[in-house]
N, C-alpha and C positions, 0 to 999 in steps of 0.2 A: 207509503212510498212506492216511486217509481221503477220500474225492472228493467234491467238491464241484461240482455242473456248472449251468452258467452258458448262459443264452438270452437274446441280443438282442432287443428288443421295444421300440419305440418309441412307441404308443402304445395304446388300449384295443381300437382296430376289429377285428372279429371274426376277420377273416382271419388278421392277424397275430397276433392273442392262438393262438390255434388251432393257427397254424405252431410258435408259442413252445414251447408245452407239447407240440405232440408232437416236440421236439428234447429235452426235458429228457427225457422219458421213453424214448427213444430210446440217450439217453445214460447213462442207466440202467441199461440192459441190455436194453429192451423192456419192455413193461408187463407182460409175464407175470414177471419179474420183481420187480415191484413187489407184484402181486398175481393171485389165482387166480381161473379164471372159475368163476363164482357166489360169489363172497365177497360177504359183506353188510358193507360199505364206508363208516364213518364220517367222512365231512367233516367236519375242526374247523377254523371259521373264525373270524377275527375280528371280532365286530359288538359292538363295544362300547357303541354305544348309536347311537338314530337319527340318521343322519349319509345325507345326498344322496352317492352312491358319490365324486361330484369333489372330494367335500371331502377325500379321501385318510385317511379316521380308520377306517374299515373296509377290509376284501377287498375289492376291484373284483369286481363279478359275473361280469366277463365271466372273469376266471380264474376264477371259480368253475366257471363255466358249460363252459369249455373241460377243466378236469381233470376234473369229474361225466361230460360227454360221452362223456371218454376212457373211463372205466371203464365206465359204461351199455354202450356198444357193444362192448367186450369180455365184455359180460354179467353186467359186479356188478350189486349191488343196492345201491343208494348214498343214503345219508342225508345231510343237511347238516344242521350245527345251530352252537349255541354257546349260552351263558348269560351275559346282559347283566349288566351292574351293576344295582343294585336288583331289584324286583318280577321273579320267573322263571315265567311261566303263560303259557299259551296265547294271552290276548290280549296279554299285551306282544309275545309271539313273534310273531304274525302281524302287528302292529305294524312291527316289526323288520323282519322281511322284505321288506315290502312297499316301505317306504322306504327303505331298503340298498340294493333293486334282485334283490335274492336271489329271492324271490319267481317272477320271470322267468328269474331264472337257471336254477333248479329246472323250470318249466315247457319252455324250450327245449330242456335236455339229457335228461328225461326218468328226473329224480331226485327223491327224497320230502324235505320240509322234516318236521325234528325238533318235535315239537308232545308229548313224552313229557316231563315235568319230575320224574319221578320222581327221588329221590335216592337213595346209599347211601353205606355208610362202606366205607372199602377200607385193609385193610391195607396199608403201602408195605415196599418190600424192606427188607433189613438195614442198608444202609449209611446209610439216612432220618435225617434227626435227629427228625421226626415217627412216631410210628406207627400211627396210623391217618388217614385223609382223608374227610372226608363229598365227594362228588361228582356230576355227574348221571350217572344209570347207564346210558344208552342206547348210549353210545359201548362200555362193555364188555362188550355184546352183540353186537358186530361182530366180525367176524374180524380187521379190520384197521381201524386207524386212522391218516389221513392228516390232516395241519393244511397250511392255506393262511394267513402270516399275512402283515402287511402291514409294510412296511420304516420304521419311524418312531424318532423321538424319545420318551424317554419322564419326567415331571416326578420319578418317585421313582428308578425301575430306571434311566434315562440311554437305554436303547435296548430298544426291544420288539421281538422278531421269534419265532425256531421255540421256544423256552422259554417265554419269558413270554406269549406267546398262551394259554398250554395251564393259567392262571389261570381262563380261561372254562370249566374243567371243574370248577370250584366253584359250587354253585349262589350266585347272585344274592347273595340273602338273607344267605350265609354268607362272603361276601368280606370285607363290615363286620367281621364279628368277627375275622377272621385278621389282619388290618391292626390293629386294636384289640391283637390279643395278639401283634403283631410291628413295632413302628412300626421299629425298627431296620431299616435296607437290607439289614444284613450278614443279619438273622435271615428277614426275609421273601424275599432272593434263594435262601436256604437251601431254604427252601417251595417255591420255581418249582420248584428244582429234584427236588425232593421229587415234586412233581407230575409233572415230566418221568418221573422213575426209575420213577414208580408207573403212570404212561398207558402208558409206551414207545412212542410213536410210531412206526407202521413208511416212512414216507416224511414228509417234510418239505418245505413250500414256501414263498419266500418272496416275495408282489406288490411286487417293485424298480421297477415301471413308472413309477411316480409314488410318492413316499412322501412322508414329513411330516418337516419340521424345526423346529424354535425349541420353540413348548410344547406338545410332543406329550404323551400319544399323541392327542387330540382338539381342541384350540385351536391348536395348531398352523399352520405353512404348506404348500400340497402343493411338492415339491419332484421335479422330472422327475429320473428316475435310467437308465430305458431297458432295465431288467435285472429277469426272474427266476430266482430261485436255487433250489437244491434242492438234497436231501443226504437218507442214508439215517441220518445222523447229526446231531440238532439242536442239539448241542455245538457240533461244526465249523462249522455252518450258521451259527450266531451269530457264531460270530470271522471268518466271512468277511462276511456281511452288517456289521457293524459295522466293519471297515476297509472295506468299501464307501462309508461315511458319513462318513469320514475320522476313525475313531475309534481309540483302540489298545484291542484288545479286551478286554488284559487291563487297561483301564478299566471293565469292564463287569461288574458285580456278580453276575450268573448265570454267567458266563462263570470269574470267580475263586472262584468256588462249585465250578463245574467243575473247575477245575485244583488246586483242595483236593482232594477225591477224587477225581482222579487219572480224570476221565472226558475229559476232552480236556488238551492242551497251553498252548494258548491261543494257537499261533506259525500264520502262516501259512503259512509255510515247510512245515508238515506237513502241507498240504494239499494234494491232488493236484486240479487242476484237470480238467475237461473242458468242451470249447465255447471261449467267449470266453477274454478276456487278460483278468483281472479289474484287472490296472494300467489298463487302458481307461474302468475304469469309477468312478474312486474321486473325490468328490467331496469338499467340506468342507460338511457339514450342521450347522446353528448348532444348538447344543446347548439344553437347557432351562436356564432362570434358578437352576438347583436346587445345583449343587454343592457338597457336604458341607463345612460348617463345625467339625466336628467331631474335628478336631484334638486338643482338647483331654479328650477322652474318656478315663477312666483315668488320664489325669495329675494331676487337682486332684479334692478333695472332692467329692462328689457335689452338695451343696449348691450348692457355685461352677460345676459341671456345666449345672445345671438354669437357672443364672442366665444365663448365658453361651449356652446353646441357646435361650431365652426370646430374649435380644435382639438375637444374632447369626445364629441360623437364616433360610434363607430361608422366607417365611410367606404364606397365601394375603390377596387384597387384592383387596375387592368393587368393582367401576363399578356405581354407584348408577345412571347415565342409562342403562346398558346393561341391568341386572337389571330380570326381569319377573314378580319375585317368585314364582315357580311352585315355592318349595319344595322342588325338587328337592337343591339344598344340602344344606340342612336332614335330610332324609330318609336320604342315604346316608353323611352324617358317623358314622364308627364310634365317637370317643369322645363324639358329641353337644354338641361343642361351638362349634355354630350354633343361635342363637335367632335366632328371627323377629321385626322390632320394627316396627311398622307397614309389614307385607310386607316389609320387606328384613333381608337377613341380619346378624348379627351375632354376629363370633368370639370367643371366651375362648380368648386365644392361650396362654393356663395349663396350659392342658386339651389344645389342638391338639396333634396327633403327626405333623404334616406327612406326611401320607399323601397329599395334595392329590387328594382324590377329588373334593371339592368341583369343583375347574379340571379333572377328567377328565371329570366328568359331567354339567359343563354347559352346556343346551342353546343359549344363546346366548354364550358367550364372554365370562361376564363377572366370571372370577375370573383376576387374574393372580396371578403368583408376583412377590413383592417380596423383594428381597435387602438387608441394611445394604449401605448406600455404603458403609461404611470397610472393611468386611471384603472387599468387593468387587475393592479396590486388591490384595488379596492373593491372589484364586484368578484373576486373569486367566492 
């Protein structure tokens, strides 16, 4: 059985977080079981966009600091980084690290921030659907890759945790390209598993002290959960993470793909938990308003399918009283379905692929996800 380690942590107080992280490493067999002295370690965190830590959209800097300090004190050379959506360059990274509190976390822990924006094509293992992936290079030059994700709902992927966080290995400018090529969630979740199989994170941690529910991964509402989760196996860690959120793990697309590839069973009973009793932390997270209506896919002619998708699928809707006309949605839209008219975004729903990148990366939360009222009755 795969092990998942659970450590209770009520808030982001430094002493409490440090203690919780110490417990995580102790349950894992001691820090020497996770890394070796003098290892070069890349801490891959979730910095989807510039958000204050209290917004619960990004990995909290106190968790990053605690993990980094633990590794540095053991003798590791620690580099912290991520590739956010949109442009990927040193200027963007500097601003991101500062706003998200990671600059301070690196300073306090004695670790480094990644400003190396080199990318490279990496061949994937034999069990992958895609044969080659363009990813950021620095993590692959390290001895170990450790991820620290955030417990959140996700508009397209339903849930984001240990596997989904690795989409940040794709350089920002290429993320839109992959969304465009794979608008179907089954294809996209296969891509996420391909990335995970190629990266092979050595250890995965989920910041679930305060998660996000509703219109995640950036426009949702903070949800206190009081838990840090970790495992050597990212797939079973996501089984546990989704279970804590009150989601059936087998409803999570990345878990479904992992089951299909025999990477995990998807069953909570196949996990050996250490630390806290997971059943004491189960909460009912509010889910994003994006449940698929494509039950007709493959059962009707293509033109009928396109018609039903156009009228019944959830779609992004802009709140013009909130929108500041920053052009972010226009710039990140993979199919270029958004046009700016009088400094306001307008969507061509015939070409919109429902990836919800506009929703995910809007700095003002001006994008809402609208579902057809008639079909909503059948999906409750």
